[in-house]
N, CA, C and O atoms as a GROMACS GRO file, in nm:
protein
  440
    1UNK      N    1   2.845  -0.700  -2.223
    1UNK     CA    2   2.716  -0.591  -2.194
    1UNK      C    3   2.598  -0.592  -2.120
    1UNK      O    4   2.524  -0.495  -2.109
    2UNK      N    5   2.573  -0.744  -2.051
    2UNK     CA    6   2.486  -0.751  -1.906
    2UNK      C    7   2.464  -0.720  -1.815
    2UNK      O    8   2.364  -0.710  -1.743
    3UNK      N    9   2.651  -0.686  -1.807
    3UNK     CA   10   2.618  -0.656  -1.674
    3UNK      C   11   2.633  -0.532  -1.652
    3UNK      O   12   2.687  -0.499  -1.547
    4UNK      N   13   2.585  -0.422  -1.757
    4UNK     CA   14   2.537  -0.290  -1.749
    4UNK      C   15   2.405  -0.266  -1.709
    4UNK      O   16   2.362  -0.157  -1.672
    5UNK      N   17   2.322  -0.402  -1.722
    5UNK     CA   18   2.160  -0.413  -1.706
    5UNK      C   19   2.173  -0.419  -1.528
    5UNK      O   20   2.112  -0.345  -1.451
    6UNK      N   21   2.248  -0.501  -1.498
    6UNK     CA   22   2.258  -0.531  -1.346
    6UNK      C   23   2.322  -0.400  -1.304
    6UNK      O   24   2.268  -0.374  -1.197
    7UNK      N   25   2.383  -0.331  -1.325
    7UNK     CA   26   2.453  -0.212  -1.227
    7UNK      C   27   2.372  -0.166  -1.206
    7UNK      O   28   2.420  -0.115  -1.104
    8UNK      N   29   2.218  -0.108  -1.208
    8UNK     CA   30   2.159  -0.037  -1.134
    8UNK      C   31   2.102  -0.080  -1.014
    8UNK      O   32   2.082  -0.013  -0.913
    9UNK      N   33   2.076  -0.198  -1.035
    9UNK     CA   34   2.043  -0.293  -0.916
    9UNK      C   35   2.148  -0.334  -0.831
    9UNK      O   36   2.106  -0.354  -0.716
   10UNK      N   37   2.253  -0.352  -0.844
   10UNK     CA   38   2.364  -0.375  -0.757
   10UNK      C   39   2.386  -0.224  -0.684
   10UNK      O   40   2.421  -0.228  -0.566
   11UNK      N   41   2.366  -0.082  -0.752
   11UNK     CA   42   2.424   0.029  -0.663
   11UNK      C   43   2.252   0.098  -0.510
   11UNK      O   44   2.234   0.155  -0.402
   12UNK      N   45   2.154   0.007  -0.665
   12UNK     CA   46   2.000   0.044  -0.509
   12UNK      C   47   1.963  -0.082  -0.451
   12UNK      O   48   1.845  -0.118  -0.457
   13UNK      N   49   2.054  -0.157  -0.392
   13UNK     CA   50   1.972  -0.275  -0.378
   13UNK      C   51   1.812  -0.306  -0.247
   13UNK      O   52   1.748  -0.404  -0.208
   14UNK      N   53   1.809  -0.196  -0.228
   14UNK     CA   54   1.662  -0.162  -0.179
   14UNK      C   55   1.558  -0.101  -0.282
   14UNK      O   56   1.436  -0.088  -0.270
   15UNK      N   57   1.631  -0.072  -0.372
   15UNK     CA   58   1.485  -0.024  -0.513
   15UNK      C   59   1.371  -0.126  -0.493
   15UNK      O   60   1.257  -0.106  -0.452
   16UNK      N   61   1.424  -0.224  -0.528
   16UNK     CA   62   1.342  -0.374  -0.575
   16UNK      C   63   1.283  -0.388  -0.474
   16UNK      O   64   1.163  -0.393  -0.501
   17UNK      N   65   1.311  -0.401  -0.298
   17UNK     CA   66   1.246  -0.461  -0.213
   17UNK      C   67   1.114  -0.370  -0.190
   17UNK      O   68   1.017  -0.417  -0.130
   18UNK      N   69   1.115  -0.231  -0.241
   18UNK     CA   70   1.091  -0.140  -0.188
   18UNK      C   71   0.962  -0.097  -0.257
   18UNK      O   72   0.882  -0.015  -0.211
   19UNK      N   73   0.951  -0.167  -0.380
   19UNK     CA   74   0.865  -0.180  -0.517
   19UNK      C   75   0.844  -0.289  -0.554
   19UNK      O   76   0.900  -0.329  -0.656
   20UNK      N   77   0.752  -0.377  -0.479
   20UNK     CA   78   0.759  -0.529  -0.535
   20UNK      C   79   0.587  -0.572  -0.531
   20UNK      O   80   0.524  -0.675  -0.552
   21UNK      N   81   0.553  -0.438  -0.492
   21UNK     CA   82   0.372  -0.471  -0.532
   21UNK      C   83   0.364  -0.493  -0.677
   21UNK      O   84   0.441  -0.447  -0.760
   22UNK      N   85   0.253  -0.576  -0.700
   22UNK     CA   86   0.199  -0.593  -0.790
   22UNK      C   87   0.183  -0.466  -0.841
   22UNK      O   88   0.177  -0.365  -0.773
   23UNK      N   89   0.171  -0.474  -1.040
   23UNK     CA   90   0.086  -0.368  -1.063
   23UNK      C   91  -0.049  -0.314  -1.047
   23UNK      O   92  -0.094  -0.202  -1.023
   24UNK      N   93  -0.123  -0.491  -1.081
   24UNK     CA   94  -0.255  -0.445  -0.981
   24UNK      C   95  -0.283  -0.393  -0.908
   24UNK      O   96  -0.356  -0.294  -0.917
   25UNK      N   97  -0.232  -0.444  -0.795
   25UNK     CA   98  -0.234  -0.361  -0.657
   25UNK      C   99  -0.246  -0.213  -0.630
   25UNK      O  100  -0.324  -0.136  -0.573
   26UNK      N  101  -0.082  -0.207  -0.727
   26UNK     CA  102  -0.085  -0.048  -0.738
   26UNK      C  103  -0.167   0.057  -0.804
   26UNK      O  104  -0.190   0.177  -0.788
   27UNK      N  105  -0.197  -0.028  -0.878
   27UNK     CA  106  -0.340   0.055  -1.009
   27UNK      C  107  -0.468   0.048  -0.893
   27UNK      O  108  -0.486   0.149  -0.825
   28UNK      N  109  -0.534  -0.042  -0.878
   28UNK     CA  110  -0.613  -0.089  -0.724
   28UNK      C  111  -0.637   0.086  -0.614
   28UNK      O  112  -0.715   0.178  -0.592
   29UNK      N  113  -0.503   0.030  -0.582
   29UNK     CA  114  -0.502   0.187  -0.464
   29UNK      C  115  -0.488   0.310  -0.532
   29UNK      O  116  -0.532   0.415  -0.487
   30UNK      N  117  -0.413   0.297  -0.665
   30UNK     CA  118  -0.468   0.458  -0.748
   30UNK      C  119  -0.600   0.520  -0.770
   30UNK      O  120  -0.646   0.634  -0.757
   31UNK      N  121  -0.649   0.394  -0.813
   31UNK     CA  122  -0.785   0.430  -0.878
   31UNK      C  123  -0.890   0.486  -0.737
   31UNK      O  124  -0.951   0.590  -0.716
   32UNK      N  125  -0.869   0.339  -0.649
   32UNK     CA  126  -0.955   0.451  -0.528
   32UNK      C  127  -0.919   0.552  -0.457
   32UNK      O  128  -1.011   0.594  -0.387
   33UNK      N  129  -0.811   0.616  -0.444
   33UNK     CA  130  -0.752   0.698  -0.407
   33UNK      C  131  -0.786   0.788  -0.464
   33UNK      O  132  -0.825   0.881  -0.393
   34UNK      N  133  -0.791   0.815  -0.644
   34UNK     CA  134  -0.824   0.902  -0.760
   34UNK      C  135  -0.998   0.959  -0.717
   34UNK      O  136  -1.047   1.072  -0.726
   35UNK      N  137  -1.054   0.842  -0.673
   35UNK     CA  138  -1.184   0.809  -0.681
   35UNK      C  139  -1.235   0.946  -0.536
   35UNK      O  140  -1.318   1.037  -0.541
   36UNK      N  141  -1.151   0.905  -0.434
   36UNK     CA  142  -1.184   1.003  -0.302
   36UNK      C  143  -1.129   1.095  -0.271
   36UNK      O  144  -1.135   1.142  -0.158
   37UNK      N  145  -1.044   1.157  -0.392
   37UNK     CA  146  -0.957   1.276  -0.431
   37UNK      C  147  -1.023   1.364  -0.524
   37UNK      O  148  -1.003   1.485  -0.510
   38UNK      N  149  -1.114   1.316  -0.635
   38UNK     CA  150  -1.140   1.376  -0.748
   38UNK      C  151  -1.125   1.392  -0.849
   38UNK      O  152  -1.161   1.489  -0.916
   39UNK      N  153  -1.030   1.238  -0.900
   39UNK     CA  154  -1.048   1.196  -1.034
   39UNK      C  155  -0.917   1.353  -1.106
   39UNK      O  156  -0.899   1.388  -1.222
   40UNK      N  157  -0.880   1.387  -1.029
   40UNK     CA  158  -0.747   1.502  -1.150
   40UNK      C  159  -0.619   1.472  -1.159
   40UNK      O  160  -0.566   1.396  -1.078
   41UNK      N  161  -0.554   1.528  -1.257
   41UNK     CA  162  -0.451   1.475  -1.252
   41UNK      C  163  -0.326   1.498  -1.147
   41UNK      O  164  -0.211   1.454  -1.136
   42UNK      N  165  -0.417   1.597  -1.069
   42UNK     CA  166  -0.316   1.595  -0.912
   42UNK      C  167  -0.314   1.462  -0.868
   42UNK      O  168  -0.226   1.377  -0.874
   43UNK      N  169  -0.466   1.461  -0.810
   43UNK     CA  170  -0.467   1.357  -0.754
   43UNK      C  171  -0.418   1.255  -0.795
   43UNK      O  172  -0.420   1.172  -0.705
   44UNK      N  173  -0.352   1.198  -0.929
   44UNK     CA  174  -0.306   1.118  -0.941
   44UNK      C  175  -0.189   1.081  -0.897
   44UNK      O  176  -0.145   0.978  -0.846
   45UNK      N  177  -0.141   1.191  -0.928
   45UNK     CA  178  -0.006   1.205  -0.867
   45UNK      C  179  -0.004   1.220  -0.751
   45UNK      O  180   0.109   1.190  -0.712
   46UNK      N  181  -0.071   1.251  -0.668
   46UNK     CA  182  -0.070   1.229  -0.540
   46UNK      C  183  -0.053   1.119  -0.494
   46UNK      O  184   0.046   1.071  -0.438
   47UNK      N  185  -0.201   1.054  -0.528
   47UNK     CA  186  -0.219   0.877  -0.519
   47UNK      C  187  -0.107   0.799  -0.594
   47UNK      O  188  -0.107   0.681  -0.560
   48UNK      N  189  -0.044   0.820  -0.654
   48UNK     CA  190   0.083   0.741  -0.688
   48UNK      C  191   0.234   0.713  -0.642
   48UNK      O  192   0.318   0.625  -0.659
   49UNK      N  193   0.220   0.879  -0.550
   49UNK     CA  194   0.278   0.893  -0.479
   49UNK      C  195   0.273   0.860  -0.350
   49UNK      O  196   0.375   0.857  -0.280
   50UNK      N  197   0.160   0.832  -0.308
   50UNK     CA  198   0.114   0.765  -0.191
   50UNK      C  199   0.133   0.625  -0.160
   50UNK      O  200   0.162   0.583  -0.048
   51UNK      N  201   0.111   0.533  -0.294
   51UNK     CA  202   0.138   0.402  -0.292
   51UNK      C  203   0.285   0.332  -0.309
   51UNK      O  204   0.311   0.213  -0.296
   52UNK      N  205   0.397   0.467  -0.351
   52UNK     CA  206   0.486   0.427  -0.425
   52UNK      C  207   0.552   0.466  -0.226
   52UNK      O  208   0.637   0.393  -0.173
   53UNK      N  209   0.497   0.572  -0.162
   53UNK     CA  210   0.534   0.601  -0.028
   53UNK      C  211   0.506   0.428   0.109
   53UNK      O  212   0.577   0.368   0.190
   54UNK      N  213   0.409   0.421   0.074
   54UNK     CA  214   0.305   0.286   0.117
   54UNK      C  215   0.455   0.166   0.074
   54UNK      O  216   0.532   0.125   0.160
   55UNK      N  217   0.461   0.138  -0.043
   55UNK     CA  218   0.565   0.018  -0.072
   55UNK      C  219   0.680   0.016  -0.063
   55UNK      O  220   0.748  -0.085  -0.081
   56UNK      N  221   0.742   0.180  -0.018
   56UNK     CA  222   0.898   0.212   0.078
   56UNK      C  223   0.877   0.145   0.208
   56UNK      O  224   0.968   0.075   0.255
   57UNK      N  225   0.763   0.159   0.273
   57UNK     CA  226   0.752   0.114   0.428
   57UNK      C  227   0.697  -0.009   0.445
   57UNK      O  228   0.753  -0.048   0.548
   58UNK      N  229   0.631  -0.086   0.413
   58UNK     CA  230   0.543  -0.172   0.430
   58UNK      C  231   0.544  -0.307   0.307
   58UNK      O  232   0.480  -0.289   0.204
   59UNK      N  233   0.610  -0.419   0.325
   59UNK     CA  234   0.638  -0.536   0.261
   59UNK      C  235   0.485  -0.543   0.217
   59UNK      O  236   0.390  -0.492   0.277
   60UNK      N  237   0.480  -0.626   0.086
   60UNK     CA  238   0.371  -0.625   0.000
   60UNK      C  239   0.238  -0.754   0.104
   60UNK      O  240   0.119  -0.727   0.117
   61UNK      N  241   0.294  -0.865   0.153
   61UNK     CA  242   0.230  -0.953   0.240
   61UNK      C  243   0.164  -0.877   0.344
   61UNK      O  244   0.048  -0.902   0.380
   62UNK      N  245   0.231  -0.789   0.391
   62UNK     CA  246   0.213  -0.723   0.501
   62UNK      C  247   0.066  -0.598   0.470
   62UNK      O  248  -0.014  -0.560   0.555
   63UNK      N  249   0.069  -0.572   0.374
   63UNK     CA  250   0.032  -0.495   0.292
   63UNK      C  251  -0.105  -0.523   0.206
   63UNK      O  252  -0.192  -0.456   0.150
   64UNK      N  253  -0.081  -0.630   0.224
   64UNK     CA  254  -0.242  -0.756   0.130
   64UNK      C  255  -0.295  -0.793   0.242
   64UNK      O  256  -0.417  -0.804   0.228
   65UNK      N  257  -0.249  -0.826   0.378
   65UNK     CA  258  -0.289  -0.857   0.464
   65UNK      C  259  -0.413  -0.747   0.612
   65UNK      O  260  -0.497  -0.775   0.699
   66UNK      N  261  -0.343  -0.623   0.554
   66UNK     CA  262  -0.415  -0.538   0.612
   66UNK      C  263  -0.543  -0.530   0.486
   66UNK      O  264  -0.655  -0.577   0.507
   67UNK      N  265  -0.516  -0.485   0.398
   67UNK     CA  266  -0.675  -0.476   0.320
   67UNK      C  267  -0.730  -0.567   0.291
   67UNK      O  268  -0.827  -0.571   0.216
   68UNK      N  269  -0.684  -0.645   0.339
   68UNK     CA  270  -0.752  -0.805   0.296
   68UNK      C  271  -0.863  -0.806   0.450
   68UNK      O  272  -0.983  -0.835   0.451
   69UNK      N  273  -0.778  -0.764   0.568
   69UNK     CA  274  -0.854  -0.721   0.682
   69UNK      C  275  -0.978  -0.634   0.695
   69UNK      O  276  -1.086  -0.661   0.748
   70UNK      N  277  -0.947  -0.546   0.648
   70UNK     CA  278  -1.031  -0.389   0.620
   70UNK      C  279  -1.144  -0.418   0.539
   70UNK      O  280  -1.256  -0.370   0.557
   71UNK      N  281  -1.104  -0.520   0.426
   71UNK     CA  282  -1.207  -0.555   0.319
   71UNK      C  283  -1.333  -0.604   0.405
   71UNK      O  284  -1.442  -0.547   0.412
   72UNK      N  285  -1.296  -0.715   0.466
   72UNK     CA  286  -1.391  -0.796   0.539
   72UNK      C  287  -1.430  -0.700   0.685
   72UNK      O  288  -1.542  -0.715   0.733
   73UNK      N  289  -1.374  -0.644   0.723
   73UNK     CA  290  -1.434  -0.582   0.848
   73UNK      C  291  -1.532  -0.498   0.750
   73UNK      O  292  -1.647  -0.533   0.778
   74UNK      N  293  -1.532  -0.401   0.646
   74UNK     CA  294  -1.648  -0.375   0.578
   74UNK      C  295  -1.725  -0.424   0.532
   74UNK      O  296  -1.824  -0.356   0.508
   75UNK      N  297  -1.727  -0.565   0.495
   75UNK     CA  298  -1.855  -0.656   0.420
   75UNK      C  299  -1.962  -0.697   0.505
   75UNK      O  300  -1.948  -0.617   0.597
   76UNK      N  301  -2.051  -0.761   0.532
   76UNK     CA  302  -2.190  -0.739   0.615
   76UNK      C  303  -2.176  -0.888   0.600
   76UNK      O  304  -2.242  -0.960   0.525
   77UNK      N  305  -2.046  -0.932   0.712
   77UNK     CA  306  -2.005  -1.005   0.806
   77UNK      C  307  -2.088  -1.072   0.896
   77UNK      O  308  -2.125  -1.187   0.914
   78UNK      N  309  -2.108  -0.947   0.952
   78UNK     CA  310  -2.213  -0.955   1.073
   78UNK      C  311  -2.116  -1.032   1.180
   78UNK      O  312  -2.003  -0.983   1.179
   79UNK      N  313  -2.131  -1.138   1.268
   79UNK     CA  314  -2.037  -1.211   1.387
   79UNK      C  315  -1.916  -1.216   1.337
   79UNK      O  316  -1.820  -1.164   1.394
   80UNK      N  317  -1.907  -1.287   1.210
   80UNK     CA  318  -1.775  -1.361   1.150
   80UNK      C  319  -1.679  -1.289   1.095
   80UNK      O  320  -1.571  -1.331   1.052
   81UNK      N  321  -1.738  -1.122   1.098
   81UNK     CA  322  -1.627  -1.012   1.107
   81UNK      C  323  -1.518  -1.044   1.238
   81UNK      O  324  -1.398  -1.018   1.228
   82UNK      N  325  -1.567  -1.093   1.338
   82UNK     CA  326  -1.495  -1.049   1.454
   82UNK      C  327  -1.353  -1.176   1.421
   82UNK      O  328  -1.263  -1.171   1.506
   83UNK      N  329  -1.341  -1.243   1.348
   83UNK     CA  330  -1.235  -1.292   1.319
   83UNK      C  331  -1.113  -1.202   1.252
   83UNK      O  332  -0.994  -1.233   1.255
   84UNK      N  333  -1.164  -1.093   1.197
   84UNK     CA  334  -1.088  -1.026   1.129
   84UNK      C  335  -1.058  -0.837   1.168
   84UNK      O  336  -1.001  -0.738   1.122
   85UNK      N  337  -1.166  -0.890   1.312
   85UNK     CA  338  -1.124  -0.753   1.370
   85UNK      C  339  -1.085  -0.733   1.510
   85UNK      O  340  -1.057  -0.623   1.558
   86UNK      N  341  -1.086  -0.865   1.584
   86UNK     CA  342  -1.045  -0.898   1.746
   86UNK      C  343  -0.884  -0.945   1.732
   86UNK      O  344  -0.801  -0.874   1.788
   87UNK      N  345  -0.847  -1.044   1.672
   87UNK     CA  346  -0.749  -1.101   1.708
   87UNK      C  347  -0.600  -0.975   1.701
   87UNK      O  348  -0.580  -0.908   1.600
   88UNK      N  349  -0.524  -0.965   1.806
   88UNK     CA  350  -0.418  -0.870   1.805
   88UNK      C  351  -0.326  -0.863   1.652
   88UNK      O  352  -0.273  -0.766   1.598
   89UNK      N  353  -0.331  -0.977   1.618
   89UNK     CA  354  -0.235  -0.974   1.479
   89UNK      C  355  -0.288  -0.883   1.399
   89UNK      O  356  -0.222  -0.792   1.352
   90UNK      N  357  -0.438  -0.904   1.373
   90UNK     CA  358  -0.513  -0.812   1.276
   90UNK      C  359  -0.518  -0.651   1.304
   90UNK      O  360  -0.497  -0.563   1.221
   91UNK      N  361  -0.549  -0.636   1.429
   91UNK     CA  362  -0.507  -0.479   1.455
   91UNK      C  363  -0.387  -0.434   1.430
   91UNK      O  364  -0.399  -0.314   1.406
   92UNK      N  365  -0.249  -0.475   1.421
   92UNK     CA  366  -0.111  -0.491   1.452
   92UNK      C  367  -0.102  -0.433   1.320
   92UNK      O  368  -0.071  -0.318   1.290
   93UNK      N  369  -0.147  -0.569   1.216
   93UNK     CA  370  -0.165  -0.540   1.078
   93UNK      C  371  -0.266  -0.406   1.017
   93UNK      O  372  -0.206  -0.348   0.927
   94UNK      N  373  -0.334  -0.376   1.031
   94UNK     CA  374  -0.433  -0.277   1.065
   94UNK      C  375  -0.287  -0.134   1.085
   94UNK      O  376  -0.217  -0.062   1.015
   95UNK      N  377  -0.303  -0.152   1.173
   95UNK     CA  378  -0.229  -0.042   1.226
   95UNK      C  379  -0.091  -0.010   1.167
   95UNK      O  380  -0.030   0.096   1.183
   96UNK      N  381  -0.052  -0.108   1.102
   96UNK     CA  382   0.110  -0.086   1.017
   96UNK      C  383   0.065  -0.046   0.869
   96UNK      O  384   0.142  -0.017   0.778
   97UNK      N  385  -0.038  -0.050   0.865
   97UNK     CA  386  -0.052  -0.014   0.748
   97UNK      C  387  -0.122   0.123   0.767
   97UNK      O  388  -0.096   0.195   0.671
   98UNK      N  389  -0.190   0.175   0.846
   98UNK     CA  390  -0.246   0.300   0.882
   98UNK      C  391  -0.160   0.412   0.928
   98UNK      O  392  -0.192   0.530   0.920
   99UNK      N  393  -0.024   0.357   0.989
   99UNK     CA  394   0.045   0.418   1.028
   99UNK      C  395   0.175   0.458   0.904
   99UNK      O  396   0.247   0.555   0.928
  100UNK      N  397   0.198   0.369   0.759
  100UNK     CA  398   0.242   0.401   0.632
  100UNK      C  399   0.136   0.489   0.546
  100UNK      O  400   0.178   0.564   0.458
  101UNK      N  401  -0.015   0.476   0.576
  101UNK     CA  402  -0.121   0.573   0.499
  101UNK      C  403  -0.072   0.744   0.554
  101UNK      O  404  -0.053   0.841   0.482
  102UNK      N  405  -0.061   0.734   0.705
  102UNK     CA  406  -0.026   0.871   0.726
  102UNK      C  407   0.063   0.915   0.714
  102UNK      O  408   0.064   1.036   0.693
  103UNK      N  409   0.180   0.845   0.721
  103UNK     CA  410   0.346   0.902   0.623
  103UNK      C  411   0.281   0.935   0.477
  103UNK      O  412   0.290   1.052   0.440
  104UNK      N  413   0.216   0.841   0.390
  104UNK     CA  414   0.240   0.906   0.292
  104UNK      C  415   0.172   1.030   0.284
  104UNK      O  416   0.208   1.136   0.235
  105UNK      N  417   0.034   0.988   0.358
  105UNK     CA  418  -0.035   1.180   0.299
  105UNK      C  419   0.067   1.293   0.388
  105UNK      O  420   0.087   1.412   0.363
  106UNK      N  421   0.107   1.230   0.469
  106UNK     CA  422   0.209   1.357   0.511
  106UNK      C  423   0.303   1.395   0.370
  106UNK      O  424   0.291   1.510   0.328
  107UNK      N  425   0.362   1.336   0.324
  107UNK     CA  426   0.452   1.299   0.229
  107UNK      C  427   0.409   1.358   0.096
  107UNK      O  428   0.489   1.426   0.031
  108UNK      N  429   0.294   1.336   0.056
  108UNK     CA  430   0.215   1.337  -0.072
  108UNK      C  431   0.100   1.437  -0.094
  108UNK      O  432   0.067   1.461  -0.210
  109UNK      N  433   0.062   1.473  -0.032
  109UNK     CA  434  -0.046   1.554  -0.004
  109UNK      C  435  -0.012   1.646   0.103
  109UNK      O  436  -0.027   1.650   0.225
  110UNK      N  437   0.045   1.727   0.001
  110UNK     CA  438   0.084   1.840   0.180
  110UNK      C  439  -0.023   1.961   0.155
  110UNK      O  440  -0.034   2.052   0.237
   0.00000   0.00000   0.00000
């Protein structure tokens, strides 16, 4: 009986990797996205689609790094924000997230 439970995982090995974002991270994204898009049922569907699309393109650790960098840049850190803005790796992480978000927008916000 247990082997039947494993069958979907064996048939769809990429599914687990594409959906490894913690529920709290997904919910946080959807809530912010909904607030920016009118807090409607349609916004809920589109924003949930968007975080799923982003998760399919970007591993969670890279999403988390880019999100942290963007939050630090948005804060009032003055010169200290340079550590999150200037390094090439920080820019690369943010650009990867922005590309994933752009693709998600095209797919989920027709």
